N, C-alpha and C positions, 0 to 999 in steps of 0.2 A: 080284782085282777080280771081284765077282759082280754080275750084272745085277739091276736092281730091276724087278719086274714087278707087274702088277695082281693076280696070284695072291698076292703077299706083302702088298699094301696096296690093297685095293679102295677106290676113291674115285670121286667124280663129276667126274673130270677129262676134259675134252673130247678128242676124237681130233684129231691133227694133220691128218688128212684132212678134217676139217670146217673147220679154222682156216686152212689153206693149201689151198684146194679144188682148184686146178689141179695135177695131177701127171701124170707121164709114166713109163711102164714103162722098165726098163733097155734100153739099146741092145743089139743082137745083131750083133757084128762078122761072125760066120759063118766067118771064116778068120783064124787067129792071126798069119799073116805080115804083115798090114797094120799091126800094132802092134809097136813096138820101143822099147827104152830110149834109142836114139840115132838121129839123123837119117841118118847115113851108111849104116847098115844098111838103112834103108828105101829109100834111093836105089839101093843095090846090088841089092836084091831087085827093084825096079821095072825096072831096066835088064836084069836077067836074064830077067824075064818078057816084056818087050816085044821082046827079041831072039829069043825062041822063037816057033815058028809051029805052027799046026795042033794035032795031038794033044798035042804036048809042052807047048804053051802052056796047053791045057785042063787037063792033069794038074797043072801047076804052080799054076794058078789055084785049084784045089780047088773045083769047082762044088758048089753046093747047090741045093735046090729054089727058093730065093729069087734066087740069082744064078748065072749062067753067063757065059762070055765072049760069048754071044749076047744077053744081057739088054739091053733098051732101057729106060733110066731117066732121070729128070731130074737136073740138077746139084743139089748141096747148096746151100742158101741161103748167100750170102756167099763161096762158094768158086769159084775159077776152074779148073775141071777139065773135061775133055772129056765129051761126051755121045754120041759115036759108040759103036757096040757095041765092047766091049773086044777082041773078036777082031781088030779092025782098028786098034787103038790102036798108034801108033808114036811118040808125042810124048814130051817130057821129063817127068820125075817132077814131080808137083804138090808145092807147098810143104807139108811135114808140119805138123800142128798139135798143140799140147799137149793131152792128155786125161788125166783121172784114170781109169786102168785098174783101180784098186782103192784101198782105203783108204791114203792117204798115199803113193801110188805113181803119180806123174805120168810118163807115157811119151809117145811120139809116134805119131801116126796119119796114114795116107794118107787125106786127106779126099775120097775119090772115091766117089760114090754107087754106082758100078758094082761096087765091091768090098765094100760093106757090106750085109749081109742086111737089117737093120732099123736105119736111121740116126736116126730120130725128127727129121725136118726142123723140126718146131715148136720144138725146143730150139735148133737152129742159128740160127733167126731171131731169138732173143732173147739169144744169147750175146754176150759182150764187156762191157767196162767200162760201168757198175759192177755188172753182174750177178753174183750169187752163187747157187750151187746147193746146196740142202739135200738130202742123200742119206739117206733113211730106210732103215736097215738091215733086212734081212729078219729076222723073229722066229725066234729059236732059244731054246727053253726053258732057263732057267738059264745062258745064255751070258754071259760077262763082256764089259765094254766099253760104250762109249757107243752110244745108240740112233740118234744123228743125227750126221752129219759134214757139213762145209761145204767147198766148193772153188770157186775161180774158174774152173778149167779145166772144159771140158765133161766130165761124168762118164759112164763106162760104166754105173754104177749097180748093178752086181751085188754082192751080199754075199759075203764070203770063204767062208762055209760053203755057198754055192750057192743060198741062199734068195733068191727074188725080192724086191727092194726097190722103192722109188719115188723118183723124182727130182722135187723141188719147186723150181722157180725162184723167187727172191725177188721178181722183177718180171715182170709179164706182157708188157711192151713193152720194146723197146730203149731204152737211155739212162736206165735206172732209173725208168721211168714206170709207174704203176699197180701198186702192191704186190699180190702174189699172196696176198691175205688176204681172209677173209670180210668183205663190206661192213659197215662200222660197227665192226669189231673195234678199230681203233686209237682211235677216239673213246671206246669203252667202257673201254679200258685207261687212257686219259688221265683220264677222270672218276674211275675207281676209285683210281688211284695219285697223282692230283694234279699230274701233269706231262704235258707233251706227249710222246707216245710215237711214235717213228718206226719204220719198217720194220726198220731194223737193230737198234733196241732190242729189238723183238719177236724177231728172229732170235737175238740174244744170249741172251735169257731161254730160248728154246727149246733152244738148244745146251746150256745149263746144266741145264735142268730136265726135259727130255723123258725118258720112260721107256718101255721096250718093253712090249707086251702082245700077246696072241694076235690082237687086232683091229687092231693097228697102234700106232704111237707115241701116247702120251697126254701131254698138256701140262697139269699142274696150275697153277691160277692162285690165288695166295695172297690172303687178305683184307688182310694187313698190308703197307702200302706199303714198309716197311723191308725186308721179306723180298724183295719184288720188286726193290728197288734193289740189294740185295746180290747177287741172282741175275743181274741185268743186268750188274753190274760183273764178276762171275766169268765170265759168258758172253762179254763183250768180250775178256777176257784169253784165253779158250780160242779164240775166233774168230781173234784175231790170231796166235796160235801156229799154228793149223791152216793159216792163210793165209800162213805164213812171214814175218810182220811187215808184210804189205801194208797193214794199217790204221794201224799206228803209225809205219811207215817205219823201224823198227829191227829188224834181223835177230834172231831169238830166240837167247838165250844162256843157258847154265846159270849159276846164282847162284854167288857166291864165286870168280869167275874160273876156274872149272873149264871145261875144253874138251876134248872127245874128239879124240885124234890117233892117228896111225899109229905104233905102237911097232915093229912088224915088218912089212915090206912084204907086201901081199897078193900071193899067187902068181899066175902067168899065168892059170891056169884052176882056181880053187878049186871044190871039190865039196861041202864040208861047212861048216856053220855051227854053232858051239856057244858056250856062255857059261861063262866062268870066274868064278864068283861071288866067290871070294876076292880075285881081282885086278881085279874089275869090268872084265872084258875080253871083247870079241867075238873069237872065234877062227875064222878062215877058213883052214882047213888050217894052214899055217905062219904065216899073217899074224895080227897082233894089233892090235886097236883098243881104246884105253882113255883115260880112264875112261868106262865105259858103266854108268850107274846101273841098278840092278835094275828100276826102274820102266819104263825103256825096253825092256829085254828081255822083261818080263812083259806089256807093253801088248798088249791083244787087242781085236779087233773081231769081233763075232759068234762069239766063242770061239776065234778063230784068231790066233796070235801074228803081229803085223804084220811084225817083222823077218824071221822065217822065210819068210813068203810073199814079201816083197820080194826076198830072196835067191833063192828058188826060181824066180821069174819071170825071173831073169837067168842061171840056171845049169842049168835043166832040159834034159835031152837032147832032141833033135829027130830026126825021121826023116832019115837020110842022103839027100842029093840033093834034099830039099825046100827051099822058100824059107825055111821056119822055121829050117832048119839054118844059114842064112847069117847071120853075125854077126861081132863083133870077134874077131880071132885071139887076143887076150889081154884080160884084165880092164882096162878103160880107167880112167885116172886120174879121169875125170869121175864114174864110178860110186862111187869111193871118196869123193869130195867129197860126192856126194849121200847116201851112207850116213852120213857124219859129221853132215850136217844133219838127217837123219832121226832119228838117235840123240838129238840135242838136242831136237827137236820131241816125240818120244815121252816123253822123260824129263820135260820140263816138263808135258806133259799128264798123265802118270802120277802126278806128284807132287800134282796137284790133283784126281785122280780121287776121293779120299775126299770132298772138298767137293762135287763134282758129284753123286756118288751119294747123299749125304745130302740134298741139295736135291731131287733127283728123288724120294726116298722120303718127303719131308716132307709136312706137311698141305697141302691145297689141292685144291679141286674146280673149280667154275666153270661147268660145263655148264648147270646149271639157271639160273644168273644170265644167261648168254648167251642162252639160249632166251627167258627173260622179257624181255630187252632187244631181242629180234627179230634178234639177230646170227646165231643158229643156228635152223634149218638154213640154210646158204648157198644162194642161188638157183642154179638149174641153169646159168645162163650163166657163173657163176664157176668152174665145173668145166671149161669149154671154153677152148682157147687164144684169145687176143685176135686180131683181124685186124690184122696188123702189116705187110702188104705195101705198100711204097711204091715198088717197082720190079718189073719182070717177071723171072721166073726161067726159065732155059733148060730146055727139055724135051728128050726123046730126039732124037738126030740133029740137034741145033742148033735145033730148033723151040722157040718159046716155050711154056711150060706154060700150060694153061688152068686158071685157079684161081677 
């Protein structure tokens, strides 16, 4: 899979930055121990940290310029966590929340603002059903894989290759209100293609057709309504797979009754991941999972193989004695189940990657027509978060924040 870039096919395709004007930079967690693939690990780390005192607590905390145990910060919107300085924290572990810590890699996060260097509170205010987050991948010349991914979980937003990306919520307000689109865009698309176009139709097209460029994702808009309809249909399928069947209500499955399963048990602490192409098998030391279609193994985002990165996030060694080093004593069964699901998702997406890449490389401009219609450029207000505060948010030391 090779990426499709403006260098290969220059066109008058508008930038996603103009079409979905409000975007947020990636989160910066600041300390890796606040994220883990399982909830039990986070609670164990919290208990270890809050049992320590003084210099030991500070060393385990991993201070940064943005956060130390003495930092005074507000609570995160929608989260019931303490706001006393963490040096005095002795309460129970807050309920972890699901986050997308990388492409197709949902993990758990301690949602405590005192622990996160840059949490982007504006995203927390609009998270939850039916919000979806479009994560624009950082540009990597010639890199393989889709330029845009979608998740319902709050995304960290960093690209696998380390390039900064952008997070674009589909809606500007909670409850699916006010699409994050250039004013007039949906009306323009409805007139051009002859049917009512909703925010999710737009997102489906964008997932299928967006292509990377040095200036950011570009989204070609075809003249032919049939091309648009075919792209929206493809995008809906891709969206449903990325969201693990949340749109259709049916868990993704491989065609023909194929289903990856464990042929040989995964060892307690696997250290290597490899692919046996002849047997279509993932090999985790002595463990084997098959069938694993080649499309799943080769699926990449930003040029990085997704399965290898997912495995590395669960097996990379950590500094002895650190909170990061605290984790399951053996490979949990839940991780194997997640891996089987991930193989299915990547295989389904990989099988349709040629369709997606062809659509992204196809004819289509649209920027000039959007400018002529007054849709572009978007007004400055569309680039700012909406005012969504319907309740007071707690500030440092239990005081209410002044907003």
